[in-house]
Phi, psi and omega in degrees: 000134181275163181234134176247137175251131183234122173270146184065042192277346192272356181209161171056226185298320179299316177295323177296320175297319181296317180298313184295313183294321176297315180301325179277001173096013178274139166289156187231149163243116187259126186236127174192184183271336189259104184298317181299316178294323177296314181297319177298315178298314180301314180299314181299314183290325176296314184292322183285322192238356177070019179264165174271129180235110185268143180253131176228108179278122181202137174259109186283003171273002179238154177294324180297322179290318178296315182299323180295321180283324173305316180301317179294320181291334182271001181293114183275350180268334183227076196283152175260128184263335183219128178248127172248102175276094188248337186304136180180170181202171176238155173249136177274129176128161178278168175303136184081344173276336180270129178305141182301326179299324180286325177296314182293325177297319178298317180297323179295313180292312187280330185247298183301310181298317178299317180295311185291318181290320176301311180301315181297319179288316190287333180301313179286323178299316181298318180295328178274349179077021178198157177143171182211153176223128171245118176259113184283118177250233183185155170295346175296344177298338185258009181238148174285095190226045172064207186296321179299307180298319178298320180293322179286329173297321177298317178304313182296311183296315178300313184296313183292323176294317178296324179299320178294318178297332186262005180302132179088357182272346187089002179254127180255137179235136182213135169266126180257124184242087175280166171260221181287126179233138181284096182223190176277359187306307185289323180297315180297327180274357183071029182263136174283154181229008189292335182268002181277124181300146183302327184291345182274354181273136181247153176271127186298321181291320177293320179301314181295318179301316179294322179295313181295328174297318178294322178297318179297330179277359178084017179287146177260352177221130179234120168245092198276051175195134179301326181296314182285331174298317177294319181296317179290331172297318178291328178297322179298334182266345184280147177297142182299326179296322177295316179298322179295321178294317177298315182297319183295332181274329187232323192301311185288337179275328185235033188312130180287155173212000000 
């Protein structure tokens, strides 16, 4: 039986990955900051699907938290076959309105943690000739949207570059770029969502099913919804100045995840 490690597993997209992978028979390593929620989640998934669900409490905004997950990913006796780097958050406010400490915290969670955890996981996967990594980014990666969009753009570029370097190794790498998903993401950031059209909201479980299908097909980039694929196609053709104007009015207030 294979094992998947999911960061940010207790809510939203991370919880949807946990439900789907448990249903498919994978053992899990569940990573988040809240031990009580992790234990409740692990018990529920074990009882429903008969899988083993390990709990690892870690704050990926700290070096200690990242190091704890690196250590688990490097365990050669109890290996991880699939890594889902999902942990992330948004900051409300324009550039210079957000405290620098919060900006740096975002870069640590979205970039440093993703880099270090991916490296820790892939080293063993490559030696075994199999494995997979899904790094959760956002369609905000394709828009000029300050630190959040820039950090997610880094995730996309890093993942696709690493995927090329690992071709033929048996290890698959994919950046997942969802749009707006009904999770705790916006609430935690204090962002309003009342002006977002209903058609832009995605279901987390359907998103995860599409993403895992794309990973199985060997894609290095997944935008798992026809509406957002069309929207991102239009973005490629739009002038950067126009995109910047739209982003300044809506993106930082309603950033997608």
